Structures are given as structure tokens and as C-alpha cells.
C-alpha positions as CSV (number, residue, x, y, z in Angstrom):
1,M,180.4,-4.4,106.4
2,D,181.5,-3.6,109.9
3,K,181.1,-6.8,111.9
4,T,181.5,-4.9,115.2
5,A,178.4,-2.7,114.5
6,P,175.3,-3.8,116.3
7,M,172.8,-5.6,114.1
8,A,169.7,-3.6,113.2
9,S,166.4,-5.1,114.4
10,P,164.5,-6.7,111.5
11,P,161.5,-4.8,110.4
12,D,158.3,-5.9,112.1
13,P,154.6,-5.1,111.6
14,E,154.8,-2.0,113.8
15,T,157.3,-0.4,111.5
16,R,154.4,0.2,109.0
17,L,152.8,2.6,111.5
18,H,152.7,6.4,111.6
19,D,151.0,8.8,114.0
20,A,147.8,9.0,112.0
21,H,147.0,5.3,112.5
22,H,144.2,4.6,115.0
23,E,145.3,3.3,118.4
24,S,143.4,0.0,117.8
25,L,145.5,-0.7,114.7
26,R,148.7,0.2,116.7
27,L,147.7,-2.2,119.4
28,W,146.9,-5.0,117.0
29,L,150.3,-4.6,115.3
30,R,152.0,-4.6,118.7
31,L,150.3,-7.9,119.6
32,L,151.2,-9.3,116.2
33,T,154.8,-8.3,116.6
34,C,155.0,-9.9,120.0
35,T,153.4,-13.1,118.8
36,L,155.7,-13.3,115.8
37,T,158.8,-12.6,117.9
38,I,157.9,-15.3,120.4
39,E,157.1,-17.8,117.7
40,R,160.3,-17.1,115.8
41,D,162.3,-17.6,119.0
42,V,160.5,-20.9,119.9
43,R,161.0,-22.2,116.3
44,A,164.7,-21.5,116.4
45,R,165.2,-23.0,119.9
46,L,163.2,-26.2,118.9
47,R,165.3,-26.5,115.8
48,E,168.6,-25.9,117.5
49,R,168.0,-27.9,120.7
50,F,165.9,-30.8,119.4
51,A,166.0,-30.7,115.5
52,M,162.2,-30.3,115.8
53,T,159.9,-28.1,113.9
54,L,157.2,-26.1,115.6
55,A,154.5,-27.9,113.5
56,R,155.8,-31.3,114.6
57,F,156.0,-30.1,118.2
58,D,152.4,-28.9,118.0
59,L,151.2,-32.2,116.6
60,M,152.9,-34.0,119.5
61,A,151.4,-31.6,122.0
62,Q,147.9,-32.5,120.7
63,L,148.7,-36.2,121.1
64,E,150.2,-35.7,124.6
65,R,146.9,-34.0,125.7
66,N,145.0,-37.0,124.2
67,P,146.9,-40.2,125.3
68,E,144.2,-42.4,123.6
69,G,145.2,-40.8,120.3
70,L,143.3,-38.8,117.7
71,K,142.0,-39.5,114.2
72,M,144.0,-37.8,111.5
73,G,141.0,-35.6,110.6
74,E,140.7,-34.4,114.2
75,L,144.4,-33.6,114.3
76,S,144.0,-31.6,111.1
77,R,141.1,-29.6,112.6
78,R,142.9,-29.0,115.9
79,L,146.1,-27.9,114.2
80,M,144.1,-25.9,111.6
81,V,146.1,-27.4,108.7
82,T,145.2,-29.6,105.7
83,S,145.0,-33.3,106.1
84,G,148.0,-33.6,103.7
85,N,150.1,-31.5,106.1
86,V,149.1,-33.8,109.0
87,T,149.9,-36.9,106.9
88,G,153.4,-35.5,106.1
89,L,154.1,-34.6,109.7
90,T,152.8,-37.9,111.0
91,D,154.9,-39.8,108.5
92,Q,158.0,-38.1,109.7
93,L,157.2,-38.8,113.3
94,V,156.3,-42.4,112.6
95,D,159.7,-42.9,110.9
96,E,161.4,-41.5,114.0
97,G,159.4,-43.8,116.3
98,L,157.8,-40.9,118.1
99,V,154.2,-41.6,117.1
100,E,152.3,-44.6,115.9
101,R,149.4,-44.8,113.4
102,T,146.9,-47.6,113.9
103,P,143.9,-48.5,111.8
104,I,140.5,-48.0,113.3
105,P,138.6,-51.3,112.9
106,A,135.2,-49.7,112.5
107,D,136.4,-47.3,109.8
108,R,138.8,-48.9,107.2
109,R,139.8,-45.5,105.9
110,A,140.6,-43.9,109.3
111,F,143.7,-44.1,111.4
112,R,144.3,-43.2,115.0
113,V,147.6,-41.5,115.9
114,R,149.2,-41.5,119.3
115,L,152.5,-40.9,120.9
116,T,154.8,-43.9,121.5
117,G,156.6,-44.3,124.8
118,K,159.7,-42.9,123.1
119,G,157.6,-40.0,121.8
120,K,156.1,-39.3,125.2
121,R,159.5,-39.1,126.8
122,A,160.9,-36.9,124.1
123,F,157.9,-34.6,124.2
124,D,158.1,-34.3,128.0
125,V,161.7,-33.0,127.7
126,M,160.8,-30.6,124.9
127,A,157.7,-29.3,126.7
128,A,159.6,-28.6,129.9
129,E,162.2,-26.6,128.0
130,H,159.6,-24.9,125.9
131,E,157.8,-23.8,129.1
132,G,161.1,-22.5,130.4
133,W,161.7,-20.5,127.2
134,V,158.3,-18.8,127.5
135,I,158.8,-18.0,131.1
136,E,162.1,-16.5,130.2
137,M,160.6,-14.4,127.4
138,F,158.0,-13.0,129.9
139,S,160.5,-12.5,132.7
140,G,160.7,-8.8,132.1
141,L,157.2,-8.4,133.4
142,S,156.3,-8.5,137.0
143,D,153.7,-11.1,138.2
144,R,151.2,-8.3,138.5
145,E,151.9,-7.1,135.0
146,R,151.6,-10.6,133.5
147,D,148.3,-11.1,135.4
148,R,146.9,-7.8,134.2
149,L,148.0,-8.5,130.6
150,H,146.4,-11.9,130.8
151,A,143.1,-10.4,132.1
152,L,143.1,-7.7,129.4
153,L,143.7,-10.2,126.6
154,G,141.0,-12.4,128.0
155,R,138.6,-9.5,128.0
156,L,139.6,-8.7,124.4
157,K,139.0,-12.4,123.4
158,V,135.5,-12.3,125.0
159,T,134.5,-9.1,123.3
160,M,135.7,-10.4,119.9
161,H,133.8,-13.6,120.3
162,T,130.7,-11.6,121.3
163,S,131.1,-9.4,118.3
164,E,131.5,-12.4,116.0
165,R,128.3,-14.0,117.4
166,A,126.4,-10.8,116.9
167,K,127.5,-10.5,113.3
168,A,126.5,-14.1,112.6
169,R,123.0,-13.4,113.8
170,T,122.5,-10.5,111.4
């Protein structure tokens, strides 16, 4: 293999398209491709810079937004993962001293999880770099383009939720 040849871009969801596909499908696959590309980049940077997975970062982000802590079940709902996944992630973060798990006196089966001081300091550093990475990824767009894209995606979100509610009523 020629090591001087440029690497081909990996296939993405848009490579499945052909001219006969509806524009809505093309748009959805473009959004998906952008999302997957951003996520892949963030995952790699978190791993390389902080030896942190995106799942653990997301758990810490939930706890940073809720300094009083969250019950394990609430973390599971917010992260949209199983309670077993949350338990595994929490165990790892407890072992590293980044979060603490305390029993809830009123409910012997429940635990509250919150960031430790060390975890808060570590998360603040990671979050600042994470924000910088995202800013960098969107830097090819002007302020006006980012504002317009944000507004259009907001409108799409509203129309999708409206459609979901209408379907639920029927």
C-alpha cells in the first residue's frame, strides 16, 4: 500500500444515496453523517486527551448540572441507558475518585451520585476543552450561518414534536 497516497474518507450514511432518493431522506442522512462525525471526533479527543469515554463524560455532565446529585435511576433515564450501564460507569468513576455514591436514608435500595471535588475540577477542564473542540468543528460556518442552522433545526424539532403529539392522539 502506498503510504503517501491520501486516505479515502470512510463510508458514511450519505454514501448509500442515489439521485432517486427523496430530498428529506438525503437531508436526514446529511444530519446523521454530521452528528456521527462530530461524535467520533469528540470520542477520540476525550480518549486521547483525558483517557475518558464519552459515556463517562456524559454522566459527569449530568452530575455537574445537578450538584446535589442524582439517583441512579434518574441518571439512567437522563442518559437513556440501562441501569446496569449506569452502575458500571459509576463504579469506574467512584474507583477514580471522580464521583461518590451515597445511600438515601429514606430508601434503602437507592443511591445518590454526585461529583466529588476532584471530579468537579476534572470535569471543568474537560468541559472547557470539549466546548473548544465543538467551536472549532463549527468554525467553517459564519455566525449568521450557525444562527440560521440553529433556527432551522429548532423549527424541525418543533414540527417533529407536533407530529408525534398528533399521532399519539389518534
